[in-house]
PyMOL commands that place a pseudoatom at each C-alpha (Angstrom):
pseudoatom trace, name=CA, resn=MET, resi=1, chain=A, elem=C, hetatm=0, pos=[57.838, 322.375, 126.187]
pseudoatom trace, name=CA, resn=THR, resi=2, chain=A, elem=C, hetatm=0, pos=[58.617, 323.159, 129.806]
pseudoatom trace, name=CA, resn=TYR, resi=3, chain=A, elem=C, hetatm=0, pos=[56.237, 324.733, 132.317]
pseudoatom trace, name=CA, resn=SER, resi=4, chain=A, elem=C, hetatm=0, pos=[57.027, 326.018, 135.792]
pseudoatom trace, name=CA, resn=TYR, resi=5, chain=A, elem=C, hetatm=0, pos=[54.472, 325.196, 138.451]
pseudoatom trace, name=CA, resn=GLU, resi=6, chain=A, elem=C, hetatm=0, pos=[54.186, 327.962, 141.040]
pseudoatom trace, name=CA, resn=GLY, resi=7, chain=A, elem=C, hetatm=0, pos=[51.155, 326.686, 142.968]
pseudoatom trace, name=CA, resn=ASP, resi=8, chain=A, elem=C, hetatm=0, pos=[50.683, 324.817, 146.206]
pseudoatom trace, name=CA, resn=ARG, resi=9, chain=A, elem=C, hetatm=0, pos=[52.442, 321.486, 146.536]
pseudoatom trace, name=CA, resn=ASN, resi=10, chain=A, elem=C, hetatm=0, pos=[49.417, 319.309, 147.148]
pseudoatom trace, name=CA, resn=ARG, resi=11, chain=A, elem=C, hetatm=0, pos=[48.008, 316.574, 144.982]
pseudoatom trace, name=CA, resn=ASP, resi=12, chain=A, elem=C, hetatm=0, pos=[44.768, 318.323, 143.971]
pseudoatom trace, name=CA, resn=ASP, resi=13, chain=A, elem=C, hetatm=0, pos=[46.473, 321.538, 142.832]
pseudoatom trace, name=CA, resn=ILE, resi=14, chain=A, elem=C, hetatm=0, pos=[49.199, 319.689, 140.907]
pseudoatom trace, name=CA, resn=VAL, resi=15, chain=A, elem=C, hetatm=0, pos=[46.641, 317.455, 139.159]
pseudoatom trace, name=CA, resn=ALA, resi=16, chain=A, elem=C, hetatm=0, pos=[44.488, 320.493, 138.276]
pseudoatom trace, name=CA, resn=PHE, resi=17, chain=A, elem=C, hetatm=0, pos=[47.580, 322.196, 136.788]
pseudoatom trace, name=CA, resn=ALA, resi=18, chain=A, elem=C, hetatm=0, pos=[48.376, 319.120, 134.677]
pseudoatom trace, name=CA, resn=LYS, resi=19, chain=A, elem=C, hetatm=0, pos=[44.772, 318.881, 133.438]
pseudoatom trace, name=CA, resn=ARG, resi=20, chain=A, elem=C, hetatm=0, pos=[44.820, 322.556, 132.379]
pseudoatom trace, name=CA, resn=LEU, resi=21, chain=A, elem=C, hetatm=0, pos=[47.947, 321.872, 130.326]
pseudoatom trace, name=CA, resn=LEU, resi=22, chain=A, elem=C, hetatm=0, pos=[46.254, 318.945, 128.581]
pseudoatom trace, name=CA, resn=GLY, resi=23, chain=A, elem=C, hetatm=0, pos=[43.248, 320.986, 127.484]
pseudoatom trace, name=CA, resn=PRO, resi=24, chain=A, elem=C, hetatm=0, pos=[42.961, 323.731, 124.901]
pseudoatom trace, name=CA, resn=PRO, resi=25, chain=A, elem=C, hetatm=0, pos=[44.253, 327.183, 125.889]
pseudoatom trace, name=CA, resn=VAL, resi=26, chain=A, elem=C, hetatm=0, pos=[40.791, 328.640, 125.292]
pseudoatom trace, name=CA, resn=GLY, resi=27, chain=A, elem=C, hetatm=0, pos=[37.470, 326.948, 125.933]
pseudoatom trace, name=CA, resn=GLU, resi=28, chain=A, elem=C, hetatm=0, pos=[33.946, 327.715, 124.875]
pseudoatom trace, name=CA, resn=LEU, resi=29, chain=A, elem=C, hetatm=0, pos=[31.226, 328.693, 127.336]
pseudoatom trace, name=CA, resn=ARG, resi=30, chain=A, elem=C, hetatm=0, pos=[27.932, 327.764, 125.743]
pseudoatom trace, name=CA, resn=THR, resi=31, chain=A, elem=C, hetatm=0, pos=[25.616, 327.988, 128.734]
pseudoatom trace, name=CA, resn=LYS, resi=32, chain=A, elem=C, hetatm=0, pos=[25.200, 329.926, 131.940]
pseudoatom trace, name=CA, resn=GLY, resi=33, chain=A, elem=C, hetatm=0, pos=[26.194, 326.722, 133.736]
pseudoatom trace, name=CA, resn=ASP, resi=34, chain=A, elem=C, hetatm=0, pos=[29.489, 326.652, 131.801]
pseudoatom trace, name=CA, resn=PHE, resi=35, chain=A, elem=C, hetatm=0, pos=[30.106, 330.246, 132.865]
pseudoatom trace, name=CA, resn=GLU, resi=36, chain=A, elem=C, hetatm=0, pos=[29.334, 329.484, 136.510]
pseudoatom trace, name=CA, resn=GLU, resi=37, chain=A, elem=C, hetatm=0, pos=[31.679, 326.483, 136.429]
pseudoatom trace, name=CA, resn=ALA, resi=38, chain=A, elem=C, hetatm=0, pos=[34.478, 328.568, 134.876]
pseudoatom trace, name=CA, resn=LYS, resi=39, chain=A, elem=C, hetatm=0, pos=[34.140, 331.078, 137.719]
pseudoatom trace, name=CA, resn=THR, resi=40, chain=A, elem=C, hetatm=0, pos=[34.705, 328.335, 140.278]
pseudoatom trace, name=CA, resn=LYS, resi=41, chain=A, elem=C, hetatm=0, pos=[37.836, 327.044, 138.521]
pseudoatom trace, name=CA, resn=SER, resi=42, chain=A, elem=C, hetatm=0, pos=[39.773, 330.292, 138.220]
pseudoatom trace, name=CA, resn=GLU, resi=43, chain=A, elem=C, hetatm=0, pos=[39.778, 333.806, 139.562]
pseudoatom trace, name=CA, resn=ILE, resi=44, chain=A, elem=C, hetatm=0, pos=[40.862, 335.166, 136.166]
pseudoatom trace, name=CA, resn=PHE, resi=45, chain=A, elem=C, hetatm=0, pos=[39.554, 334.295, 132.736]
pseudoatom trace, name=CA, resn=PHE, resi=46, chain=A, elem=C, hetatm=0, pos=[38.698, 336.065, 129.495]
pseudoatom trace, name=CA, resn=VAL, resi=47, chain=A, elem=C, hetatm=0, pos=[35.377, 335.947, 127.682]
pseudoatom trace, name=CA, resn=PHE, resi=48, chain=A, elem=C, hetatm=0, pos=[34.647, 336.796, 124.051]
pseudoatom trace, name=CA, resn=THR, resi=49, chain=A, elem=C, hetatm=0, pos=[31.094, 337.837, 123.281]
pseudoatom trace, name=CA, resn=GLY, resi=50, chain=A, elem=C, hetatm=0, pos=[29.764, 338.854, 119.934]
pseudoatom trace, name=CA, resn=GLU, resi=51, chain=A, elem=C, hetatm=0, pos=[29.402, 337.634, 116.399]
pseudoatom trace, name=CA, resn=PRO, resi=52, chain=A, elem=C, hetatm=0, pos=[32.036, 335.189, 115.128]
pseudoatom trace, name=CA, resn=GLU, resi=53, chain=A, elem=C, hetatm=0, pos=[33.423, 337.586, 112.524]
pseudoatom trace, name=CA, resn=GLY, resi=54, chain=A, elem=C, hetatm=0, pos=[35.784, 340.530, 112.246]
pseudoatom trace, name=CA, resn=PRO, resi=55, chain=A, elem=C, hetatm=0, pos=[39.351, 341.217, 113.409]
pseudoatom trace, name=CA, resn=LEU, resi=56, chain=A, elem=C, hetatm=0, pos=[38.683, 340.638, 117.112]
pseudoatom trace, name=CA, resn=TRP, resi=57, chain=A, elem=C, hetatm=0, pos=[37.081, 337.268, 116.386]
pseudoatom trace, name=CA, resn=ASP, resi=58, chain=A, elem=C, hetatm=0, pos=[39.976, 336.370, 114.062]
pseudoatom trace, name=CA, resn=THR, resi=59, chain=A, elem=C, hetatm=0, pos=[42.474, 337.036, 116.852]
pseudoatom trace, name=CA, resn=PHE, resi=60, chain=A, elem=C, hetatm=0, pos=[40.399, 335.054, 119.358]
pseudoatom trace, name=CA, resn=TYR, resi=61, chain=A, elem=C, hetatm=0, pos=[40.077, 332.163, 116.905]
pseudoatom trace, name=CA, resn=GLN, resi=62, chain=A, elem=C, hetatm=0, pos=[43.835, 332.086, 116.287]
pseudoatom trace, name=CA, resn=VAL, resi=63, chain=A, elem=C, hetatm=0, pos=[44.538, 331.921, 120.024]
pseudoatom trace, name=CA, resn=LYS, resi=64, chain=A, elem=C, hetatm=0, pos=[41.807, 329.318, 120.565]
pseudoatom trace, name=CA, resn=PHE, resi=65, chain=A, elem=C, hetatm=0, pos=[43.210, 326.939, 117.972]
pseudoatom trace, name=CA, resn=PHE, resi=66, chain=A, elem=C, hetatm=0, pos=[46.939, 327.759, 118.230]
for i in range(1, 66): cmd.bond("trace and resi %d" % i, "trace and resi %d" % (i + 1))
show_as sticks, trace
zoom trace
């Protein structure tokens, strides 16, 4: 797979980009601390709240483990 990096050309930003590619596309926020940390890492992110059942959960689960 090929990815285009559009960010700043400094070491910290390039390393952060590479680490994001190594991790899962969707992560789990279990605590308020996890949520606060996610806010510091990115300006944009999506959050699923609710019971782990139903069509919306099924779609989320498929994306999470794709």
